[in-house]
GUNU-627403 format. One record per residue: residue number from 1; residue in three letters; x, y, z of N, C-alpha, C, O in turn. Coordinates in Angstrom, 3 decimals, padded with zeros to 6 digits. Layout:
// residues N
  seq  type      n_px      n_py      n_pz     ca_px     ca_py     ca_pz      c_px      c_py      c_pz      o_px      o_py      o_pz
  NUM   ALA         X         Y         Z         X         Y         Z         X         Y         Z         X         Y         Z
...
END
This chain:
// residues 168
  seq  type      n_px      n_py      n_pz     ca_px     ca_py     ca_pz      c_px      c_py      c_pz      o_px      o_py      o_pz
    1   MET   089.117   086.483   098.539   090.008   087.252   099.869   089.548   088.596   099.582   088.968   088.325   098.531
    2   SER   089.356   089.947   099.739   089.528   091.707   099.047   091.118   091.919   098.813   091.888   091.181   099.429
    3   THR   091.531   092.721   098.103   093.321   092.836   098.126   093.409   093.773   099.738   094.290   093.570   100.574
    4   LEU   092.460   094.634   099.868   093.063   094.971   101.321   093.331   093.973   102.073   094.496   093.759   102.409
    5   SER   092.180   093.082   102.527   092.711   091.938   104.154   093.407   090.783   103.485   093.753   089.889   104.257
    6   HIS   093.706   090.603   102.105   094.726   089.663   101.481   096.403   090.341   101.862   097.307   089.519   102.013
    7   THR   096.738   091.922   102.002   097.562   092.563   101.820   097.566   092.376   103.586   098.590   091.922   104.096
    8   VAL   096.742   092.633   104.203   097.206   092.633   105.974   097.355   091.845   106.292   098.210   091.768   107.174
    9   VAL   096.617   090.529   105.826   097.130   088.788   106.369   098.265   088.814   105.586   099.340   088.604   106.147
   10   SER   098.248   088.955   104.813   099.754   088.572   104.225   101.391   089.541   104.120   102.311   089.838   103.359
   11   TRP   100.935   089.686   105.325   102.075   091.199   105.514   103.189   090.186   105.643   103.067   089.017   106.006
   12   PRO   104.521   090.948   105.215   105.614   090.683   104.524   106.363   089.965   106.475   106.193   090.428   107.603
   13   ARG   107.056   088.877   106.041   107.143   088.496   107.661   108.924   087.979   107.320   109.266   087.212   108.219
   14   THR   110.173   088.225   106.199   111.611   088.375   105.980   111.879   089.655   105.283   111.034   089.993   104.454
   15   PRO   112.765   090.326   105.443   113.797   091.173   104.540   113.625   091.213   103.228   113.688   092.249   102.565
   16   SER   113.263   089.415   102.515   113.139   089.174   101.168   111.958   089.515   100.701   111.769   090.164   099.672
   17   SER   110.816   088.931   101.717   109.114   089.432   101.313   108.544   090.673   101.745   107.386   091.003   101.490
   18   LEU   109.748   091.687   102.712   109.116   092.749   102.889   109.587   093.480   101.061   108.700   094.092   100.465
   19   LEU   110.786   093.335   100.482   110.780   093.837   099.289   110.450   093.539   098.531   110.677   094.157   097.491
   20   HIS   109.873   092.667   098.537   108.922   091.878   097.423   107.266   092.842   097.843   106.491   093.359   097.038
   21   TRP   107.205   092.815   098.799   106.001   093.527   099.053   106.066   094.846   098.466   105.142   095.261   097.766
   22   ILE   107.109   095.539   098.710   107.276   096.791   098.697   106.818   097.335   096.945   106.193   098.329   096.573
   23   SER   107.437   096.210   096.167   107.467   096.473   094.939   106.758   095.663   094.252   106.766   095.531   093.028
   24   ALA   105.869   094.873   095.349   104.503   094.114   094.161   103.526   094.941   093.371   102.988   095.767   094.108
   25   THR   103.191   094.990   092.362   102.266   095.838   091.481   102.007   094.557   090.207   102.454   093.428   090.002
   26   ASP   101.140   095.371   089.616   100.451   094.461   088.023   101.233   095.691   087.330   101.947   096.620   087.708
   27   ALA   100.682   095.166   086.032   100.632   096.346   085.141   098.957   096.717   084.265   098.538   096.855   083.116
   28   ARG   098.462   096.749   085.614   097.196   097.531   085.268   097.496   099.471   085.052   098.204   100.159   085.788
   29   LEU   096.620   100.000   083.699   097.003   101.484   083.900   096.240   101.699   084.603   096.749   102.597   085.273
   30   THR   095.423   101.543   084.936   094.512   102.300   086.344   095.354   102.725   087.381   095.496   103.802   087.960
   31   GLN   095.908   101.560   087.482   096.596   102.239   088.912   098.235   103.183   088.941   098.796   103.793   089.851
   32   THR   098.662   102.900   087.289   099.558   104.161   086.550   099.052   105.351   086.555   099.885   106.232   086.345
   33   LEU   097.245   105.939   086.832   096.945   107.128   086.201   096.637   107.167   088.020   096.719   108.365   088.287
   34   LEU   096.452   106.704   088.811   096.327   107.141   090.056   097.659   107.579   091.172   097.666   108.153   092.261
   35   ARG   098.670   107.035   090.356   099.839   107.410   091.063   100.561   108.597   090.459   101.039   109.505   091.138
   36   LEU   100.615   108.517   088.906   100.719   109.598   088.291   100.084   111.058   088.881   100.636   112.090   089.260
   37   THR   098.330   110.560   088.752   097.940   111.803   088.994   097.993   112.429   090.629   097.688   113.608   090.805
   38   LEU   098.381   111.598   091.745   098.569   111.813   092.941   100.254   112.465   092.853   100.631   113.256   093.718
   39   ALA   100.931   112.146   092.021   102.129   112.918   092.568   101.936   114.180   091.577   102.217   115.305   091.991
   40   LEU   101.506   114.004   090.408   101.212   115.467   089.360   100.516   116.626   090.581   100.865   117.792   090.768
   41   VAL   099.477   115.873   091.266   099.081   117.050   092.077   099.793   117.372   092.992   099.930   118.587   093.128
   42   LEU   100.526   116.467   093.977   100.817   116.900   094.966   102.438   117.683   094.761   102.894   118.431   095.626
   43   LEU   103.005   117.427   093.762   104.287   117.778   093.371   104.349   119.732   093.773   104.983   120.454   094.542
   44   PRO   103.544   119.864   092.978   103.760   121.791   093.301   102.922   122.053   094.418   103.048   123.268   094.568
   45   HIS   102.363   121.757   095.044   102.058   121.355   096.443   103.792   121.630   097.536   104.181   122.668   098.072
   46   GLY   104.309   120.550   097.516   105.010   120.527   098.066   106.446   121.046   097.769   107.440   120.878   098.475
   47   ALA   106.355   121.747   096.516   107.240   122.427   095.815   107.145   124.207   096.828   107.997   124.980   097.264
   48   GLN   105.904   124.183   096.818   105.557   125.346   097.526   105.975   125.894   098.942   106.387   127.006   099.270
   49   HIS   105.709   124.627   099.754   105.966   124.222   101.099   107.836   124.328   101.087   108.492   125.084   101.804
   50   LEU   108.245   123.606   100.336   109.912   123.126   100.861   110.790   124.372   100.446   111.641   124.942   101.127
   51   LEU   110.200   124.772   098.628   111.699   125.660   097.932   111.027   126.821   097.559   111.595   127.553   096.748
   52   GLY   109.250   127.339   098.251   108.814   128.267   098.118   107.990   128.800   096.712   107.435   129.898   096.652
   53   ALA   108.025   127.702   095.481   107.749   127.758   094.002   106.289   128.003   094.226   105.683   127.704   095.255
   54   PHE   105.857   128.491   093.323   104.346   129.039   092.628   103.816   129.937   093.895   102.618   129.767   094.124
   55   GLY   104.282   130.575   094.492   103.469   131.497   095.445   103.697   131.066   096.824   103.226   131.769   097.718
   56   GLY   104.409   129.921   097.148   104.434   129.607   098.158   105.309   130.224   099.338   105.928   131.234   099.002
   57   TYR   105.463   129.848   100.534   106.443   130.534   101.721   107.889   129.733   102.110   108.695   130.058   102.981
   58   GLY   107.940   128.820   101.372   109.063   128.053   101.639   109.283   127.388   102.904   108.518   127.612   103.842
   59   PHE   110.548   126.353   103.050   110.248   125.592   104.165   110.456   126.511   105.860   109.705   126.218   106.790
   60   THR   111.325   127.368   105.987   111.434   128.064   107.250   109.798   128.678   107.557   109.335   128.726   108.697
   61   ALA   109.216   129.022   106.608   108.042   129.668   107.138   106.976   128.206   107.197   106.370   127.882   108.218
   62   THR   106.927   127.642   106.231   105.824   126.935   106.404   105.938   125.746   107.719   105.007   125.135   108.244
   63   LEU   107.497   125.661   108.048   107.768   124.920   109.161   107.308   125.418   110.100   106.654   124.724   110.879
   64   ALA   107.527   126.955   110.358   106.631   127.723   111.293   105.450   128.036   111.834   105.228   128.415   112.983
   65   TRP   104.300   127.764   110.477   103.417   127.766   110.635   102.672   126.080   110.949   101.480   125.774   110.958
   66   MET   103.755   125.309   111.158   102.742   124.255   110.676   103.453   123.876   112.300   102.671   123.149   112.912
   67   SER   104.665   124.181   113.074   104.755   123.494   114.475   103.870   124.885   114.900   103.011   124.320   115.576
   68   GLY   103.589   125.997   114.943   102.717   127.121   115.425   101.616   126.942   115.694   101.244   126.353   116.708
   69   PRO   100.818   127.465   114.743   099.341   127.577   114.922   098.808   126.394   114.951   098.005   126.022   115.806
   70   LEU   099.374   125.484   113.673   099.150   123.603   113.927   099.278   123.029   114.944   098.557   122.169   115.451
   71   GLY   100.249   123.502   115.309   100.618   122.910   116.412   101.306   121.768   116.206   101.809   121.303   117.229
   72   LEU   101.530   121.027   114.972   102.677   119.949   114.833   104.114   119.835   115.603   104.823   120.817   115.823
   73   PRO   104.389   118.710   115.920   105.996   118.784   116.354   106.810   119.377   115.527   106.628   119.207   114.322
   74   ALA   107.690   120.051   115.905   108.387   120.747   114.453   109.326   119.379   113.793   109.913   119.493   112.717
   75   PRO   109.353   118.365   114.442   110.420   117.037   113.399   109.075   116.555   112.193   109.098   116.401   110.972
   76   PHE   108.082   116.438   113.125   107.078   115.724   112.191   106.728   117.018   111.067   106.826   116.724   109.876
   77   ALA   106.419   118.102   111.341   106.135   119.292   110.450   107.193   118.926   109.285   106.685   118.604   108.210
   78   ALA   108.726   118.937   109.376   110.027   118.983   108.476   109.486   117.643   108.073   108.628   117.787   107.201
   79   ALA   109.664   116.544   108.362   109.109   115.294   107.890   107.919   115.480   106.799   108.076   114.832   105.764
   80   GLY   106.821   116.233   106.889   105.542   116.012   106.246   106.088   116.503   104.714   106.011   116.006   103.590
   81   ILE   106.944   118.294   105.516   107.014   119.062   104.480   108.215   118.170   103.267   108.013   118.191   102.053
   82   LEU   109.137   117.616   103.757   109.954   116.863   103.115   109.241   115.708   102.165   109.568   115.596   100.984
   83   LEU   108.308   114.914   102.734   107.236   113.993   101.970   106.358   114.434   101.616   105.404   113.679   101.430
   84   GLU   106.199   115.863   101.336   104.989   116.269   100.466   105.838   116.382   099.074   105.161   116.172   098.067
   85   PHE   107.258   116.690   098.859   107.965   117.270   097.781   108.564   115.888   097.389   108.302   115.423   096.280
   86   THR   109.381   115.202   098.286   109.868   113.684   098.126   108.937   112.760   097.355   108.997   112.403   096.178
   87   GLY   108.179   112.503   098.182   107.036   111.709   097.509   106.608   111.796   096.478   106.852   110.780   095.828
   88   PRO   105.758   112.922   095.649   105.607   112.923   094.471   106.843   112.543   093.543   106.820   111.681   092.663
   89   LEU   107.621   113.114   093.796   108.847   112.136   092.825   108.961   111.006   092.849   108.706   110.379   091.822
   90   LEU   109.351   110.378   093.936   109.767   109.089   093.922   108.098   108.317   093.178   108.131   107.222   092.617
   91   LEU   107.106   108.927   093.292   105.565   108.236   092.785   105.776   108.519   091.319   105.496   107.574   090.582
   92   LEU   106.178   109.534   090.787   107.155   109.537   089.384   107.494   108.353   088.621   107.215   107.891   087.514
   93   ALA   108.301   107.988   089.767   109.348   107.337   088.560   108.812   105.723   089.472   109.678   104.849   089.525
   94   GLY   107.559   105.445   090.071   106.865   104.553   090.888   108.044   103.676   091.301   108.159   102.520   090.892
   95   VAL   109.181   104.438   092.377   109.735   103.765   093.440   109.364   103.813   094.674   109.077   104.906   095.163
   96   GLY   109.292   102.600   095.458   108.607   102.395   096.840   107.147   102.869   096.710   106.671   103.255   097.778
   97   SER   106.577   102.910   095.963   104.790   103.393   095.569   103.886   102.802   097.240   102.987   103.347   097.881
   98   ARG   104.412   101.889   097.402   103.305   101.087   098.409   103.976   101.666   099.188   103.200   102.537   099.579
   99   LEU   105.090   101.837   099.820   105.163   102.376   101.170   105.262   104.032   101.246   104.989   104.624   102.290
  100   VAL   105.702   104.757   099.976   105.439   106.397   099.559   103.518   106.659   099.791   102.999   107.468   100.560
  101   GLY   102.975   105.919   099.079   101.111   106.106   099.507   101.263   105.694   100.490   101.130   106.670   101.228
  102   LEU   101.543   104.549   101.303   100.796   105.319   103.114   101.298   106.135   103.573   100.568   106.808   104.301
  103   ALA   102.729   106.579   103.469   102.878   107.429   104.160   102.429   108.773   103.664   102.150   109.572   104.558
  104   LEU   102.299   109.194   102.418   101.225   110.131   101.881   099.601   109.949   102.226   098.798   110.867   102.054
  105   ALA   099.250   108.691   102.715   098.161   108.734   103.117   097.563   109.214   104.725   096.570   109.650   105.307
  106   VAL   098.503   108.919   104.858   098.606   109.298   106.704   098.402   110.555   106.555   097.484   111.140   107.129
  107   PHE   099.532   111.320   105.484   100.199   112.565   105.810   098.575   113.380   105.792   098.000   113.881   106.759
  108   MET   098.101   113.305   104.355   096.745   113.744   103.883   095.480   113.593   104.851   094.603   114.456   104.870
  109   ALA   095.438   112.573   105.565   094.438   112.692   106.816   094.733   113.564   107.637   093.720   113.985   108.197
  110   THR   095.677   114.049   107.983   096.463   114.593   108.908   095.743   115.989   108.872   094.985   116.642   109.589
  111   ALA   096.494   116.124   107.443   096.125   117.868   106.958   094.863   117.784   106.653   094.479   118.908   106.331
  112   ALA   093.901   116.901   106.582   092.726   116.930   106.266   091.679   117.363   107.514   090.699   118.089   107.348
  113   SER   092.167   116.653   109.042   091.814   117.160   110.393   091.944   118.492   110.905   091.229   118.929   111.807
  114   THR   093.294   119.455   110.058   093.568   120.919   110.197   092.440   121.324   109.288   092.355   122.552   109.272
  115   HIS   091.707   120.846   108.666   090.623   121.961   107.864   089.455   121.522   108.329   088.533   121.979   107.654
  116   LEU   089.102   120.829   109.194   087.893   120.396   109.514   087.188   121.764   109.720   086.147   121.976   109.096
  117   GLY   087.639   122.604   110.468   086.834   123.563   110.851   086.396   124.344   110.386   085.659   125.133   110.976
  118   ASN   086.808   124.447   108.637   086.552   124.912   107.234   085.663   124.859   106.776   084.969   125.649   106.134
  119   GLY   085.520   122.976   107.343   084.269   122.794   105.655   084.570   122.193   105.201   085.774   121.949   105.285
  120   PHE   083.769   121.469   104.367   084.322   120.901   103.355   084.770   121.183   101.814   085.593   120.495   101.211
  121   PHE   084.302   121.959   101.449   084.785   123.100   100.127   085.972   123.614   100.163   086.276   124.089   101.257
  122   MET   086.960   123.700   099.120   088.026   124.664   098.833   088.213   125.753   098.749   087.103   126.283   098.697
  123   ASN   088.752   126.273   098.713   088.660   127.828   098.560   088.506   128.215   097.061   089.342   129.016   096.642
  124   TRP   087.787   127.873   096.398   087.635   127.625   094.751   087.433   129.340   094.361   087.834   129.725   093.263
  125   LEU   086.823   130.274   095.280   086.832   131.664   094.281   088.120   132.622   094.436   088.612   133.492   093.717
  126   GLY   088.494   131.999   095.878   089.560   132.695   096.227   089.820   133.587   096.831   090.907   134.156   096.735
  127   ASN   088.440   134.110   097.985   088.059   135.597   098.553   088.288   134.361   100.036   087.411   134.351   100.900
  128   LEU   089.392   133.503   100.151   089.379   133.375   101.700   090.776   133.579   101.472   091.496   133.492   100.477
  129   PRO   091.050   134.021   103.275   092.685   133.911   103.140   093.229   132.859   102.977   092.540   131.854   102.804
  130   ALA   095.089   132.770   102.989   095.540   131.270   102.403   095.641   130.272   103.779   095.832   130.486   104.976
  131   GLY   095.448   129.269   103.087   095.363   128.303   104.575   093.940   128.042   104.671   093.760   126.899   105.090
  132   VAL   092.702   128.757   104.409   091.672   128.316   104.975   090.699   128.531   103.846   090.098   129.458   103.303
  133   GLU   090.932   126.307   103.693   089.735   125.976   102.933   089.825   124.816   103.316   090.724   124.362   104.023
  134   GLY   088.509   124.000   102.697   087.889   122.808   103.356   088.968   121.768   102.829   090.041   121.898   102.239
  135   PHE   088.284   120.753   103.260   089.336   119.356   103.200   088.930   118.516   102.415   089.258   117.335   102.524
  136   GLU   087.892   119.094   101.179   088.102   117.456   099.852   088.959   117.609   099.586   089.521   116.916   100.434
  137   TYR   090.085   118.190   098.748   091.115   117.955   098.715   091.908   116.719   099.413   092.185   115.713   098.760
  138   HIS   092.217   116.843   100.633   093.018   116.098   101.126   091.781   114.743   101.020   092.481   113.738   100.892
  139   ILE   091.116   114.545   101.020   089.814   113.640   101.263   090.590   112.560   099.652   091.165   111.472   099.679
  140   LEU   090.308   113.333   098.632   090.765   112.445   097.669   092.041   112.412   097.295   092.275   112.032   096.148
  141   ALA   092.997   112.746   098.048   094.613   112.698   097.866   094.797   111.087   098.730   095.282   109.996   098.430
  142   SER   094.162   111.632   099.851   094.467   110.561   101.053   093.832   108.805   100.140   094.545   107.806   100.047
  143   VAL   092.562   108.901   099.673   091.930   107.905   099.305   092.800   107.310   097.852   092.942   106.099   097.680
  144   ILE   093.331   108.316   096.887   094.346   107.820   096.161   095.254   107.209   096.793   095.249   105.983   096.688
  145   ALA   096.099   107.726   097.471   097.177   106.935   098.084   097.236   106.085   098.621   098.287   105.445   098.590
  146   THR   096.417   105.754   099.195   095.382   104.355   100.047   095.747   103.143   098.862   096.380   102.092   098.967
  147   ALA   095.132   103.710   097.829   094.688   102.672   096.511   096.276   102.512   096.311   096.779   101.521   096.840
  148   VAL   097.014   103.283   095.686   098.608   103.546   095.726   098.756   102.387   096.480   098.639   101.371   095.795
  149   ALA   099.077   102.108   098.225   099.432   101.926   098.872   099.008   100.198   098.700   099.861   099.314   098.625
  150   VAL   097.949   100.028   098.672   097.248   098.660   098.612   097.657   098.220   097.120   098.564   097.388   097.095
  151   ASN   097.252   098.545   096.119   097.664   097.965   094.813   099.009   097.762   094.135   099.447   096.853   093.430
  152   GLY   099.562   098.995   094.613   100.982   099.396   093.946   101.061   100.401   092.992   100.097   101.157   092.871
  153   ALA   101.929   100.523   092.375   102.014   101.301   091.484   101.900   100.959   089.716   102.171   101.636   088.724
  154   GLY   101.482   099.879   089.869   100.960   100.055   088.583   101.973   099.638   087.043   103.175   099.573   087.299
  155   ALA   101.757   099.477   086.163   102.658   099.420   084.528   103.522   101.105   084.809   103.139   102.067   085.475
  156   TYR   104.666   100.929   084.069   105.647   101.643   083.611   106.390   102.220   084.825   106.721   103.385   084.603
  157   SER   106.699   101.845   085.847   107.392   101.854   086.947   108.734   100.813   087.299   109.083   099.795   086.701
  158   VAL   109.334   101.471   088.494   110.235   100.905   088.765   110.199   099.722   089.574   110.956   098.751   089.557
  159   ASP   109.205   099.960   090.278   108.979   098.937   091.367   108.021   097.746   090.466   107.865   096.621   090.942
  160   ARG   107.430   098.125   089.164   107.083   096.862   088.281   108.220   096.412   087.437   107.856   095.419   086.807
  161   VAL   109.130   096.651   087.237   110.431   096.017   086.893   111.221   095.069   087.771   111.703   094.017   087.350
  162   LEU   111.350   095.611   089.322   111.614   095.332   090.005   110.335   093.579   090.305   110.668   092.425   090.035
  163   ASP   109.131   093.972   090.830   108.416   092.416   090.674   108.677   092.200   089.963   109.775   091.735   090.268
  164   ARG   108.576   092.078   088.702   109.215   091.282   087.566   110.449   090.523   087.711   110.361   089.387   087.247
  165   TYR   111.558   090.822   088.216   112.968   090.714   088.400   113.029   089.682   089.798   113.852   088.769   089.871
  166   GLN   112.087   089.960   090.824   111.628   089.341   091.822   111.107   087.734   091.557   111.286   086.681   092.168
  167   ARG   110.460   088.065   090.478   109.338   086.517   090.586   110.039   085.580   089.378   109.572   084.546   088.902
  168   GLN   111.080   086.134   089.086   112.132   085.121   088.165   112.830   083.967   088.786   113.576   083.260   088.108
END
């Protein structure tokens, strides 16, 4: 049975099995690389949106843009901004990586849908206005986040420590 179908079929049924499912992972370094890469790529983007770092607009302006022209309800936009910043921090530590990966996969797929009209490619040459780029970045982030959600944090994570502790 594939990992994805096994994960869906064996969905946790009790609070302790839910905690086990959240922290379940193995020691594969590929999962660690996926988790850390996703975190390191998304964190600066989240810092732009939440803190105004790296030339970003900060929370208030980003919230106005997401809930205005993009048409997202303000509570969802605010949650998305917080997820973009705190999610990568949690991924760096490997805490709750399956849940964070799932949330980021949904968030990035939603973000991709807002860029469909701009075509596939990002604004690599920087000759388009801010926010006008394709959806290739969002697809990559969504798929990597899905891999983390399905397979866990990998080695060198708090989730791995919790998983080993629960198996004792």
